[in-house]
A tleap script that builds the chain and sets N, CA, C and O, in Angstrom:
source leaprc.protein.ff14SB
mol = sequence {
  NMET ALA VAL HIE TYR HIE CYS ARG HIE CYS
  ARG SER GLU ILE GLY THR ILE ASP SER PRO
  LEU MET ASP ALA GLU ARG LEU GLY LEU HIE
  THR LEU SER ALA GLU GLU ARG ARG ASN MET
  ILE SER TYR THR GLN GLY HIE VAL HIE ILE
  GLN THR ILE CYS GLU ASP CYS GLN GLU SER
  LEU LYS ARG ASN PRO ASP PHE HIE GLU LEU
  ASP GLN PHE ILE CGLN
}
set mol.1.N position { -1.137 13.445 122.703 }
set mol.1.CA position { -2.556 13.426 123.014 }
set mol.1.C position { -2.870 14.627 123.906 }
set mol.1.O position { -2.240 14.822 124.945 }
set mol.2.N position { -3.827 15.410 123.499 }
set mol.2.CA position { -4.273 16.551 124.301 }
set mol.2.C position { -5.590 16.189 124.989 }
set mol.2.O position { -6.418 15.457 124.445 }
set mol.3.N position { -5.756 16.715 126.183 }
set mol.3.CA position { -6.991 16.524 126.939 }
set mol.3.C position { -7.659 17.890 127.035 }
set mol.3.O position { -7.092 18.832 127.589 }
set mol.4.N position { -8.872 17.988 126.486 }
set mol.4.CA position { -9.608 19.248 126.442 }
set mol.4.C position { -10.785 19.172 127.415 }
set mol.4.O position { -11.566 18.220 127.383 }
set mol.5.N position { -10.903 20.170 128.268 }
set mol.5.CA position { -12.005 20.250 129.226 }
set mol.5.C position { -12.991 21.309 128.753 }
set mol.5.O position { -12.608 22.437 128.439 }
set mol.6.N position { -14.283 20.928 128.704 }
set mol.6.CA position { -15.357 21.830 128.289 }
set mol.6.C position { -16.478 21.763 129.312 }
set mol.6.O position { -16.706 20.723 129.928 }
set mol.7.N position { -17.175 22.875 129.488 }
set mol.7.CA position { -18.334 22.888 130.375 }
set mol.7.C position { -19.496 22.198 129.690 }
set mol.7.O position { -19.817 22.515 128.545 }
set mol.8.N position { -20.121 21.270 130.366 }
set mol.8.CA position { -21.239 20.532 129.777 }
set mol.8.C position { -22.505 21.375 129.679 }
set mol.8.O position { -23.435 21.002 128.964 }
set mol.9.N position { -22.557 22.495 130.378 }
set mol.9.CA position { -23.754 23.334 130.353 }
set mol.9.C position { -23.640 24.481 129.362 }
set mol.9.O position { -24.522 24.653 128.521 }
set mol.10.N position { -22.573 25.270 129.441 }
set mol.10.CA position { -22.444 26.435 128.556 }
set mol.10.C position { -21.498 26.176 127.390 }
set mol.10.O position { -21.361 27.014 126.499 }
set mol.11.N position { -20.844 25.013 127.396 }
set mol.11.CA position { -19.935 24.582 126.338 }
set mol.11.C position { -18.661 25.426 126.203 }
set mol.11.O position { -17.961 25.329 125.195 }
set mol.12.N position { -18.363 26.243 127.198 }
set mol.12.CA position { -17.136 27.033 127.135 }
set mol.12.C position { -15.926 26.122 127.355 }
set mol.12.O position { -16.014 25.100 128.036 }
set mol.13.N position { -14.801 26.514 126.766 }
set mol.13.CA position { -13.576 25.763 126.958 }
set mol.13.C position { -12.969 26.155 128.296 }
set mol.13.O position { -12.735 27.335 128.556 }
set mol.14.N position { -12.721 25.182 129.128 }
set mol.14.CA position { -12.175 25.433 130.458 }
set mol.14.C position { -10.653 25.373 130.428 }
set mol.14.O position { -9.986 26.169 131.089 }
set mol.15.N position { -10.109 24.444 129.674 }
set mol.15.CA position { -8.665 24.344 129.593 }
set mol.15.C position { -8.235 23.120 128.819 }
set mol.15.O position { -9.044 22.253 128.489 }
set mol.16.N position { -6.938 23.063 128.536 }
set mol.16.CA position { -6.357 21.956 127.788 }
set mol.16.C position { -5.059 21.539 128.452 }
set mol.16.O position { -4.273 22.379 128.891 }
set mol.17.N position { -4.847 20.243 128.521 }
set mol.17.CA position { -3.580 19.688 128.989 }
set mol.17.C position { -2.969 18.968 127.801 }
set mol.17.O position { -3.573 18.043 127.256 }
set mol.18.N position { -1.801 19.373 127.402 }
set mol.18.CA position { -1.130 18.734 126.273 }
set mol.18.C position { 0.224 18.234 126.748 }
set mol.18.O position { 1.230 18.937 126.656 }
set mol.19.N position { 0.231 17.024 127.250 }
set mol.19.CA position { 1.453 16.445 127.787 }
set mol.19.C position { 1.490 14.955 127.475 }
set mol.19.O position { 0.504 14.250 127.687 }
set mol.20.N position { 2.603 14.483 126.980 }
set mol.20.CA position { 2.704 13.045 126.697 }
set mol.20.C position { 2.710 12.190 127.968 }
set mol.20.O position { 2.578 10.969 127.891 }
set mol.21.N position { 2.862 12.817 129.124 }
set mol.21.CA position { 2.931 12.079 130.386 }
set mol.21.C position { 1.559 11.863 131.028 }
set mol.21.O position { 1.465 11.194 132.057 }
set mol.22.N position { 0.503 12.412 130.444 }
set mol.22.CA position { -0.835 12.286 131.030 }
set mol.22.C position { -1.412 10.902 130.744 }
set mol.22.O position { -1.292 10.376 129.637 }
set mol.23.N position { -2.025 10.339 131.742 }
set mol.23.CA position { -2.769 9.097 131.575 }
set mol.23.C position { -4.011 9.165 132.458 }
set mol.23.O position { -4.171 10.097 133.246 }
set mol.24.N position { -4.878 8.183 132.320 }
set mol.24.CA position { -6.165 8.194 133.024 }
set mol.24.C position { -5.991 8.274 134.536 }
set mol.24.O position { -6.776 8.934 135.217 }
set mol.25.N position { -4.986 7.619 135.054 }
set mol.25.CA position { -4.791 7.632 136.505 }
set mol.25.C position { -4.344 9.014 136.992 }
set mol.25.O position { -4.832 9.495 138.015 }
set mol.26.N position { -3.438 9.641 136.283 }
set mol.26.CA position { -2.982 10.976 136.677 }
set mol.26.C position { -4.106 12.001 136.600 }
set mol.26.O position { -4.147 12.946 137.388 }
set mol.27.N position { -5.020 11.811 135.647 }
set mol.27.CA position { -6.150 12.728 135.499 }
set mol.27.C position { -7.289 12.403 136.463 }
set mol.27.O position { -8.234 13.180 136.598 }
set mol.28.N position { -7.200 11.265 137.124 }
set mol.28.CA position { -8.246 10.864 138.056 }
set mol.28.C position { -9.424 10.175 137.394 }
set mol.28.O position { -10.441 9.920 138.040 }
set mol.29.N position { -9.297 9.873 136.112 }
set mol.29.CA position { -10.405 9.262 135.382 }
set mol.29.C position { -10.671 7.830 135.819 }
set mol.29.O position { -11.771 7.318 135.612 }
set mol.30.N position { -9.699 7.184 136.411 }
set mol.30.CA position { -9.870 5.804 136.875 }
set mol.30.C position { -10.872 5.709 138.026 }
set mol.30.O position { -11.363 4.623 138.334 }
set mol.31.N position { -11.176 6.845 138.661 }
set mol.31.CA position { -12.136 6.824 139.772 }
set mol.31.C position { -13.577 6.914 139.299 }
set mol.31.O position { -14.499 6.732 140.095 }
set mol.32.N position { -13.791 7.194 138.005 }
set mol.32.CA position { -15.145 7.306 137.462 }
set mol.32.C position { -15.730 5.930 137.200 }
set mol.32.O position { -15.011 4.987 136.871 }
set mol.33.N position { -17.037 5.828 137.349 }
set mol.33.CA position { -17.720 4.584 136.984 }
set mol.33.C position { -17.788 4.493 135.462 }
set mol.33.O position { -17.522 5.473 134.766 }
set mol.34.N position { -18.135 3.341 134.957 }
set mol.34.CA position { -18.257 3.152 133.499 }
set mol.34.C position { -19.301 4.108 132.919 }
set mol.34.O position { -19.099 4.665 131.840 }
set mol.35.N position { -20.404 4.299 133.622 }
set mol.35.CA position { -21.450 5.211 133.141 }
set mol.35.C position { -20.951 6.658 133.131 }
set mol.35.O position { -21.211 7.401 132.185 }
set mol.36.N position { -20.242 7.050 134.176 }
set mol.36.CA position { -19.686 8.411 134.220 }
set mol.36.C position { -18.703 8.625 133.085 }
set mol.36.O position { -18.686 9.694 132.475 }
set mol.37.N position { -17.890 7.632 132.794 }
set mol.37.CA position { -16.943 7.743 131.672 }
set mol.37.C position { -17.693 7.932 130.354 }
set mol.37.O position { -17.320 8.780 129.543 }
set mol.38.N position { -18.750 7.144 130.140 }
set mol.38.CA position { -19.536 7.269 128.902 }
set mol.38.C position { -20.149 8.655 128.773 }
set mol.38.O position { -20.196 9.214 127.677 }
set mol.39.N position { -20.622 9.218 129.892 }
set mol.39.CA position { -21.290 10.518 129.871 }
set mol.39.C position { -20.323 11.697 129.790 }
set mol.39.O position { -20.695 12.758 129.289 }
set mol.40.N position { -19.114 11.537 130.264 }
set mol.40.CA position { -18.198 12.673 130.392 }
set mol.40.C position { -17.049 12.700 129.402 }
set mol.40.O position { -16.508 13.772 129.132 }
set mol.41.N position { -16.660 11.567 128.854 }
set mol.41.CA position { -15.434 11.496 128.060 }
set mol.41.C position { -15.751 11.079 126.632 }
set mol.41.O position { -16.507 10.137 126.395 }
set mol.42.N position { -15.159 11.800 125.685 }
set mol.42.CA position { -15.248 11.401 124.278 }
set mol.42.C position { -13.857 11.523 123.662 }
set mol.42.O position { -12.989 12.222 124.184 }
set mol.43.N position { -13.669 10.838 122.556 }
set mol.43.CA position { -12.373 10.794 121.894 }
set mol.43.C position { -12.543 11.181 120.433 }
set mol.43.O position { -13.415 10.643 119.750 }
set mol.44.N position { -11.716 12.113 119.940 }
set mol.44.CA position { -11.728 12.482 118.527 }
set mol.44.C position { -10.308 12.747 118.064 }
set mol.44.O position { -9.555 13.458 118.729 }
set mol.45.N position { -9.950 12.185 116.947 }
set mol.45.CA position { -8.663 12.418 116.294 }
set mol.45.C position { -7.493 12.383 117.271 }
set mol.45.O position { -6.608 13.236 117.214 }
set mol.46.N position { -7.488 11.411 118.153 }
set mol.46.CA position { -6.389 11.248 119.091 }
set mol.46.C position { -6.437 12.156 120.304 }
set mol.46.O position { -5.508 12.153 121.112 }
set mol.47.N position { -7.486 12.922 120.445 }
set mol.47.CA position { -7.628 13.820 121.583 }
set mol.47.C position { -8.746 13.335 122.494 }
set mol.47.O position { -9.674 12.653 122.059 }
set mol.48.N position { -8.638 13.700 123.758 }
set mol.48.CA position { -9.656 13.350 124.749 }
set mol.48.C position { -10.430 14.625 125.085 }
set mol.48.O position { -9.835 15.679 125.308 }
set mol.49.N position { -11.756 14.522 125.118 }
set mol.49.CA position { -12.617 15.651 125.471 }
set mol.49.C position { -13.398 15.257 126.719 }
set mol.49.O position { -14.092 14.241 126.740 }
set mol.50.N position { -13.273 16.077 127.754 }
set mol.50.CA position { -13.938 15.784 129.018 }
set mol.50.C position { -14.935 16.888 129.318 }
set mol.50.O position { -14.597 18.071 129.325 }
set mol.51.N position { -16.175 16.476 129.568 }
set mol.51.CA position { -17.211 17.424 129.956 }
set mol.51.C position { -17.224 17.553 131.467 }
set mol.51.O position { -17.318 16.559 132.187 }
set mol.52.N position { -17.128 18.781 131.938 }
set mol.52.CA position { -17.141 19.070 133.360 }
set mol.52.C position { -18.034 20.295 133.576 }
set mol.52.O position { -18.864 20.592 132.716 }
set mol.53.N position { -17.897 20.992 134.658 }
set mol.53.CA position { -18.716 22.176 134.926 }
set mol.53.C position { -17.795 23.341 135.245 }
set mol.53.O position { -16.920 23.227 136.103 }
set mol.54.N position { -17.989 24.467 134.558 }
set mol.54.CA position { -17.168 25.657 134.823 }
set mol.54.C position { -17.640 26.340 136.109 }
set mol.54.O position { -18.709 26.030 136.636 }
set mol.55.N position { -16.842 27.252 136.592 }
set mol.55.CA position { -17.153 27.938 137.849 }
set mol.55.C position { -18.456 28.730 137.759 }
set mol.55.O position { -19.226 28.755 138.720 }
set mol.56.N position { -18.715 29.376 136.619 }
set mol.56.CA position { -19.938 30.167 136.470 }
set mol.56.C position { -21.189 29.287 136.533 }
set mol.56.O position { -22.165 29.626 137.203 }
set mol.57.N position { -21.145 28.167 135.834 }
set mol.57.CA position { -22.296 27.263 135.847 }
set mol.57.C position { -22.456 26.599 137.214 }
set mol.57.O position { -23.579 26.366 137.659 }
set mol.58.N position { -21.360 26.297 137.871 }
set mol.58.CA position { -21.439 25.725 139.219 }
set mol.58.C position { -22.116 26.701 140.168 }
set mol.58.O position { -22.931 26.303 141.001 }
set mol.59.N position { -21.779 27.977 140.040 }
set mol.59.CA position { -22.414 29.008 140.871 }
set mol.59.C position { -23.912 29.097 140.562 }
set mol.59.O position { -24.726 29.248 141.474 }
set mol.60.N position { -24.275 29.003 139.279 }
set mol.60.CA position { -25.694 29.020 138.907 }
set mol.60.C position { -26.431 27.822 139.494 }
set mol.60.O position { -27.562 27.951 139.964 }
set mol.61.N position { -25.787 26.653 139.465 }
set mol.61.CA position { -26.398 25.459 140.061 }
set mol.61.C position { -26.573 25.621 141.567 }
set mol.61.O position { -27.557 25.156 142.144 }
set mol.62.N position { -25.621 26.276 142.183 }
set mol.62.CA position { -25.700 26.502 143.627 }
set mol.62.C position { -26.877 27.417 143.966 }
set mol.62.O position { -27.592 27.185 144.941 }
set mol.63.N position { -27.072 28.461 143.151 }
set mol.63.CA position { -28.164 29.410 143.383 }
set mol.63.C position { -29.524 28.866 142.945 }
set mol.63.O position { -30.560 29.278 143.467 }
set mol.64.N position { -29.518 27.940 141.987 }
set mol.64.CA position { -30.762 27.396 141.419 }
set mol.64.C position { -30.695 25.870 141.412 }
set mol.64.O position { -30.442 25.281 140.361 }
set mol.65.N position { -30.908 25.224 142.530 }
set mol.65.CA position { -30.747 23.766 142.618 }
set mol.65.C position { -31.642 22.988 141.662 }
set mol.65.O position { -31.317 21.856 141.303 }
set mol.66.N position { -32.754 23.565 141.247 }
set mol.66.CA position { -33.636 22.871 140.309 }
set mol.66.C position { -32.982 22.686 138.942 }
set mol.66.O position { -33.440 21.857 138.157 }
set mol.67.N position { -31.931 23.433 138.640 }
set mol.67.CA position { -31.205 23.279 137.378 }
set mol.67.C position { -30.520 21.916 137.281 }
set mol.67.O position { -30.206 21.469 136.178 }
set mol.68.N position { -30.283 21.250 138.405 }
set mol.68.CA position { -29.639 19.931 138.394 }
set mol.68.C position { -30.456 18.918 137.597 }
set mol.68.O position { -29.910 17.918 137.133 }
set mol.69.N position { -31.739 19.159 137.433 }
set mol.69.CA position { -32.598 18.235 136.694 }
set mol.69.C position { -32.385 18.338 135.189 }
set mol.69.O position { -32.822 17.458 134.448 }
set mol.70.N position { -31.727 19.387 134.725 }
set mol.70.CA position { -31.557 19.646 133.298 }
set mol.70.C position { -30.166 19.227 132.823 }
set mol.70.O position { -29.186 19.382 133.551 }
set mol.71.N position { -30.082 18.694 131.596 }
set mol.71.CA position { -28.792 18.393 131.015 }
set mol.71.C position { -28.060 19.678 130.655 }
set mol.71.O position { -26.848 19.788 130.841 }
set mol.72.N position { -28.813 20.656 130.135 }
set mol.72.CA position { -28.266 21.975 129.818 }
set mol.72.C position { -29.249 23.009 130.296 }
set mol.72.O position { -30.455 22.868 130.093 }
set mol.73.N position { -28.747 24.046 130.930 }
set mol.73.CA position { -29.642 25.125 131.350 }
set mol.73.C position { -29.244 26.450 130.727 }
set mol.73.O position { -29.899 27.464 130.969 }
set mol.74.N position { -28.189 26.465 129.935 }
set mol.74.CA position { -27.782 27.639 129.181 }
set mol.74.C position { -27.804 27.257 127.714 }
set mol.74.O position { -27.129 26.308 127.315 }
set mol.75.N position { -28.549 27.959 126.922 }
set mol.75.CA position { -28.666 27.629 125.496 }
set mol.75.C position { -27.817 28.522 124.651 }
set mol.75.O position { -27.798 28.381 123.429 }
savepdb mol mol.pdb
quit
């Protein structure tokens, strides 16, 4: 099972973890609420896809706090 991280704003690939030893607790996913899990995690063909925020988009959010109101601010 591979875990793929993508930016939820610009959709860039941030990284992939491909290890049979990974589980939800090691990834810290157990700390998410049920709603956060629904919004951030999806499963396809045995792989886990996690939406997070890349460094570039985080910097944009820091400079433009009104962007927090948008699901996507980069098209």
